[in-house]
VEXRO-781523 format. One record per residue (C-alpha): x, y, z; residue number from 1. Coordinates in nm, 2 decimals, decimal comma, always signed. Example, Ala and Ser with C-alpha at 12.3 -4.5 7.8 and 13.67 -1.06 7.14 Angstrom:
2
<atom x="+1,23" y="-0,45" z="+0,78" num="1"/>
<atom x="+1,37" y="-0,11" z="+0,71" num="2"/>
// end
This chain:
80
<atom x="-1,49" y="+1,04" z="-0,55" num="1"/>
<atom x="-1,39" y="+0,68" z="-0,64" num="2"/>
<atom x="-1,21" y="+0,50" z="-0,35" num="3"/>
<atom x="-0,95" y="+0,34" z="-0,58" num="4"/>
<atom x="-0,86" y="+0,67" z="-0,75" num="5"/>
<atom x="-0,83" y="+0,84" z="-0,41" num="6"/>
<atom x="-0,62" y="+0,55" z="-0,27" num="7"/>
<atom x="-0,39" y="+0,56" z="-0,57" num="8"/>
<atom x="-0,33" y="+0,93" z="-0,54" num="9"/>
<atom x="-0,25" y="+0,90" z="-0,17" num="10"/>
<atom x="+0,00" y="+0,63" z="-0,24" num="11"/>
<atom x="+0,17" y="+0,83" z="-0,51" num="12"/>
<atom x="+0,19" y="+1,14" z="-0,29" num="13"/>
<atom x="+0,32" y="+0,94" z="+0,01" num="14"/>
<atom x="+0,59" y="+0,77" z="-0,20" num="15"/>
<atom x="+0,70" y="+1,09" z="-0,36" num="16"/>
<atom x="+0,72" y="+1,26" z="-0,02" num="17"/>
<atom x="+0,92" y="+0,97" z="+0,13" num="18"/>
<atom x="+1,17" y="+1,03" z="-0,15" num="19"/>
<atom x="+1,16" y="+1,41" z="-0,07" num="20"/>
<atom x="+1,07" y="+1,46" z="-0,43" num="21"/>
<atom x="+0,87" y="+1,75" z="-0,57" num="22"/>
<atom x="+0,60" y="+1,70" z="-0,83" num="23"/>
<atom x="+0,83" y="+1,87" z="-1,08" num="24"/>
<atom x="+1,10" y="+1,62" z="-1,01" num="25"/>
<atom x="+0,86" y="+1,33" z="-1,04" num="26"/>
<atom x="+0,73" y="+1,47" z="-1,36" num="27"/>
<atom x="+1,08" y="+1,47" z="-1,50" num="28"/>
<atom x="+1,17" y="+1,12" z="-1,38" num="29"/>
<atom x="+0,84" y="+0,97" z="-1,50" num="30"/>
<atom x="+0,78" y="+1,17" z="-1,82" num="31"/>
<atom x="+0,44" y="+1,28" z="-1,69" num="32"/>
<atom x="+0,30" y="+1,63" z="-1,67" num="33"/>
<atom x="+0,33" y="+1,80" z="-1,33" num="34"/>
<atom x="-0,04" y="+1,91" z="-1,34" num="35"/>
<atom x="-0,15" y="+1,55" z="-1,42" num="36"/>
<atom x="+0,05" y="+1,43" z="-1,12" num="37"/>
<atom x="-0,12" y="+1,69" z="-0,90" num="38"/>
<atom x="-0,46" y="+1,58" z="-1,03" num="39"/>
<atom x="-0,38" y="+1,22" z="-0,97" num="40"/>
<atom x="-0,25" y="+1,28" z="-0,62" num="41"/>
<atom x="-0,57" y="+1,47" z="-0,54" num="42"/>
<atom x="-0,80" y="+1,21" z="-0,69" num="43"/>
<atom x="-0,92" y="+1,43" z="-0,97" num="44"/>
<atom x="-0,77" y="+1,22" z="-1,26" num="45"/>
<atom x="-0,76" y="+0,85" z="-1,32" num="46"/>
<atom x="-0,42" y="+0,71" z="-1,41" num="47"/>
<atom x="-0,40" y="+0,46" z="-1,69" num="48"/>
<atom x="-0,19" y="+0,14" z="-1,68" num="49"/>
<atom x="+0,07" y="+0,33" z="-1,88" num="50"/>
<atom x="+0,08" y="+0,61" z="-1,62" num="51"/>
<atom x="+0,10" y="+0,35" z="-1,34" num="52"/>
<atom x="+0,42" y="+0,22" z="-1,49" num="53"/>
<atom x="+0,55" y="+0,57" z="-1,55" num="54"/>
<atom x="+0,48" y="+0,66" z="-1,18" num="55"/>
<atom x="+0,66" y="+0,33" z="-1,07" num="56"/>
<atom x="+0,96" y="+0,42" z="-1,29" num="57"/>
<atom x="+0,98" y="+0,77" z="-1,15" num="58"/>
<atom x="+0,95" y="+0,66" z="-0,79" num="59"/>
<atom x="+1,20" y="+0,37" z="-0,84" num="60"/>
<atom x="+0,95" y="+0,12" z="-0,71" num="61"/>
<atom x="+0,80" y="-0,19" z="-0,88" num="62"/>
<atom x="+0,45" y="-0,13" z="-1,02" num="63"/>
<atom x="+0,33" y="-0,44" z="-0,82" num="64"/>
<atom x="+0,44" y="-0,27" z="-0,50" num="65"/>
<atom x="+0,24" y="+0,04" z="-0,59" num="66"/>
<atom x="-0,07" y="-0,17" z="-0,64" num="67"/>
<atom x="-0,01" y="-0,36" z="-0,32" num="68"/>
<atom x="+0,02" y="-0,02" z="-0,14" num="69"/>
<atom x="-0,31" y="+0,09" z="-0,30" num="70"/>
<atom x="-0,48" y="-0,22" z="-0,18" num="71"/>
<atom x="-0,35" y="-0,15" z="+0,18" num="72"/>
<atom x="-0,47" y="+0,21" z="+0,15" num="73"/>
<atom x="-0,82" y="+0,08" z="+0,04" num="74"/>
<atom x="-0,83" y="-0,14" z="+0,34" num="75"/>
<atom x="-0,75" y="+0,15" z="+0,57" num="76"/>
<atom x="-1,02" y="+0,36" z="+0,40" num="77"/>
<atom x="-1,28" y="+0,09" z="+0,44" num="78"/>
<atom x="-1,19" y="+0,04" z="+0,81" num="79"/>
<atom x="-1,29" y="+0,40" z="+0,88" num="80"/>
// end
């Protein structure tokens, strides 16, 4: 599994849960499919740049902050 894909999924899931949001609610707010969100969160699908901005919109967070969090998660993964 690609580290970047895994890190992105973990960040999306973490942010969603911080907001106490279901995948269904995130799907509605981001105009993404709930199954796609599940696959991304589990590292089974790669999100496009368009999806990155949709996730950011749905989570009410700047896309740059999501990327920064992914970089932080990658650092944590590499420290293991």
